[in-house]
Every structure is written in structure tokens, then in C-alpha cells.
C-alpha positions in Angstrom: 50.2 -29.1 47.3 51.3 -25.6 46.8 51.9 -26.3 43.1 48.4 -27.7 42.7 47.0 -24.7 44.5 48.7 -22.3 42.1 47.6 -24.3 39.1 44.0 -24.2 40.3 44.2 -20.4 40.7 45.7 -20.0 37.2 43.0 -22.2 35.7 40.3 -20.2 37.4 41.8 -17.0 36.1 41.8 -18.3 32.6 38.2 -19.5 32.8 37.1 -16.1 34.2 39.0 -14.3 31.4 37.5 -16.5 28.7 34.0 -16.1 30.2 34.4 -12.3 30.1 35.7 -12.4 26.5 32.8 -14.6 25.4 30.3 -12.3 27.1 31.8 -9.3 25.3 31.7 -11.1 21.9 28.1 -12.2 22.5 27.2 -8.6 23.4 28.9 -7.2 20.3 27.1 -9.8 18.2 23.8 -8.9 19.7 24.4 -5.3 19.1 25.3 -5.8 15.5 22.1 -7.7 14.6 20.1 -4.6 14.0 21.3 -2.5 11.1 20.6 1.3 10.8 19.1 1.5 7.3 18.0 5.0 6.2 14.3 5.2 5.4 13.2 6.4 1.9 12.0 10.0 1.8 8.3 10.7 1.7 6.9 12.7 -1.3 3.6 14.3 -2.2 2.0 13.7 -5.6 0.2 16.8 -7.0 -1.2 17.8 -10.3 2.3 18.6 -11.6 3.4 15.0 -11.2 3.3 13.4 -14.6 3.0 9.6 -14.5 4.7 7.8 -17.4 4.4 4.2 -16.1 3.2 2.3 -13.0 2.2 -1.2 -11.8 0.2 -3.0 -9.2 2.0 -6.1 -7.9 0.5 -9.0 -6.0 3.0 -10.8 -3.6 1.9 -14.1 -2.0 3.3 -14.6 1.5 2.9 -17.2 4.2 2.8 -16.3 7.9 2.8 -20.1 8.6 2.7 -23.5 6.9 1.4 -26.9 8.0 3.5 -30.0 8.7 3.0 -33.4 10.3 -0.2 -34.1 8.3 -1.6 -30.7 9.2 -1.4 -31.5 12.9 1.2 -28.8 13.6 1.9 -25.2 12.3 5.3 -23.8 11.6 5.3 -20.0 12.0 7.3 -17.9 9.6 8.8 -14.3 9.6 8.1 -12.4 6.4 10.2 -9.7 4.7 8.8 -7.8 1.8 11.6 -6.5 -0.4 11.2 -3.8 -3.1 14.2 -3.1 -5.3 14.5 -0.3 -7.9 16.5 -1.9 -10.7 16.8 1.3 -12.8 20.3 2.7 -13.1 19.3 6.4 -13.2 15.7 7.1 -12.3 13.7 6.9 -9.0 10.3 5.2 -8.5 7.5 6.4 -6.2 5.8 3.7 -4.1 2.3 4.9 -3.6 0.8 2.1 -1.5 1.7 -1.1 0.3 -1.2 -3.1 1.8 -1.2 -6.4 3.7 -4.2 -8.7 3.3 -5.2 -11.9 5.2 -6.3 -15.2 3.8 -9.9 -14.0 3.5 -8.9 -10.9 1.4 -9.4 -8.5 4.3 -7.1 -5.6 4.8 -4.8 -6.2 7.8 -2.4 -3.2 7.6 -1.6 -0.2 5.3 2.1 0.3 5.6 2.4 3.8 4.0 0.8 6.9 5.3 2.1 8.8 2.2 4.1 7.8 -0.9 7.8 7.2 -0.7 10.6 7.7 -3.2 13.0 4.8 -4.0 16.1 6.2 -5.7 18.0 4.5 -8.5 19.3 1.0 -7.5 17.9 1.6 -4.0 15.8 -0.9 -2.0 13.5 -1.0 0.9 11.8 -3.6 3.0 8.8 -4.2 5.3 8.7 -6.9 8.0 6.0 -9.1 9.5 7.0 -10.7 12.8 7.0 -14.4 13.1 4.5 -14.2 16.0 2.1 -12.1 13.8 -0.4 -14.7 12.6 -3.0 -12.2 11.4 -2.2 -12.9 7.7 -2.6 -16.6 7.7 -1.5 -19.2 5.1 -3.0 -17.1 2.2 -1.7 -13.7 3.1 -0.5 -11.2 0.4 0.9 -7.8 -0.2 -0.4 -5.4 -2.8 2.3 -3.0 -3.9 1.7 0.0 -6.1 4.3 2.2 -7.7 4.6 4.9 -10.4 7.4 6.7 -12.2 7.7 9.9 -14.3 9.7 8.2 -17.1 9.9 4.7 -18.6 12.2 2.6 -16.3 13.5 -0.8 -15.7 10.8 -2.6 -13.7 11.4 -3.0 -9.9 11.8 -6.4 -8.3 9.1 -7.1 -5.7 9.4 -10.3 -3.7 8.9 -11.7 -0.2 11.3 -13.8 1.9 9.9 -16.3 4.4 12.1 -17.8 7.1 11.6 -19.8 10.3 13.6 -22.0 12.6 12.6 -24.5 15.2 14.4 -27.4 17.0 17.6 -27.0 15.0 15.7 -27.1 11.8 15.1 -24.1 9.4 13.2 -23.3 6.3 13.2 -20.3 4.0 12.2 -19.4 0.4 11.5 -16.5 -1.8 8.0 -15.7 -3.2 8.1 -13.5 -6.3 5.5 -10.8 -7.0 3.1 -11.0 -9.9 2.1 -7.8 -11.8 -1.7 -7.7 -11.9 -2.2 -4.2 -13.3 -0.1 -1.8 -15.4 -0.5 1.7 -16.6 1.5 3.6 -19.2 1.2 7.1 -20.6 -0.5 7.1 -24.0 1.7 8.0 -27.0 1.2 11.6 -28.0 0.0 12.6 -24.5 3.3 14.6 -24.1 3.5 16.6 -20.9 -0.2 16.1 -20.2 0.6 12.6 -18.7 -2.5 11.1 -17.1 -5.4 12.9 -15.6 -5.5 14.1 -12.0 -8.3 11.6 -11.1 -6.1 8.8 -12.3 -3.3 10.0 -10.0 -5.7 10.3 -7.1 -7.0 6.8 -7.5 -3.5 5.4 -7.4 -2.6 7.2 -4.2 -5.9 6.6 -2.4 -6.5 3.0 -3.4 
């Protein structure tokens, strides 16, 4: 009887220790799920900023999709990713706008332009519970640079999980407008009204 008693005490001790360890690991895992990523620095474009190139990119995203003959909706989280692929030069992101399925503006993500350094990237997130965009949502991303550069990669990642099932895919952006400095323009670049339209649009 005494032997069984001591065995029971030992087992309870091991279970308690394992439980504490599991709780500690779970807490560490939960703590490490959020990464501290430095935000790109904000900049101001004035008349001295000479634009050599720039683009407006349309990125289709999906805040949900249908399934089961359209009887059910599968909500998705969206991450917009912007990557500067140039080895040496920065780009300036002047505007990031989020539109819904009806083409109405839902959110303007930038209060002022931000600089994305060479080979740097940044991202913007739409929560899975945010259904404001709908099935036909999209981002409009505008950027400029002071020299000819390698074009950035702009894409969206959709992901969702339910009932031990998951779905994810990447939606690439499509350039719908480009601008380049005319040959022979030299240091004149583009006119101040052109710069203003890019920033305010």
C-alpha cells in the first residue's frame, strides 16, 4: 500500500511538472507570434523631389469566398505585401487605398508617403473579421522613385482556416498606370502639378 501511495505521489508530481512546462512553452509560443518589424520612415515630397519613374498597381483581394453552392461564406485574412527589388535605390510609396466590391473607398492606409529602402519590404493587414471589402475588394498602390529602378513586387496573400481545413493563395498586382521622366528632361523631372496629383490621389 505504501509503495502504491509513493508511486501515486511521484506520478502526480510528474504530471504537475509537465503541465507547468507545457504552459510555459505555450506562453512563449504565444509571445513569439507577434514580430516587432520597424515601420518605414515617412517622407515629404516637395518641388525638389524629381520623379524619374512611378507606377499605379491594382491588387485584387478577397475578404471571403463562397463554398457549398454559395450557401456558406469562408472568411479570409488579407496581407498586402510590397517588396522593393532594387539592389541599391529606395522607392517612395505615395498612396495605399483599399476599395470594396462596389469600387467605394474603404480605407486610406497612408497619411503621408513612406520610403522603402533597397531590398526592404512592408505589409498591410486586413483582419479576417473585416468584411467591408467583400469578394471583389482591391488595393490601389502608388509609388515613385528618383531614378530608374527594378520594379517592386506588389501582391496580396489570402489565408483562412476552419474545422481543421485551411486555404491560402497569392494574388499578384497588375500595373494599370506608369510614368517615366521624358528623355532630355534632365534635372527638371516632372512638373510640380504632376507630383501633387500622385500624392493627393
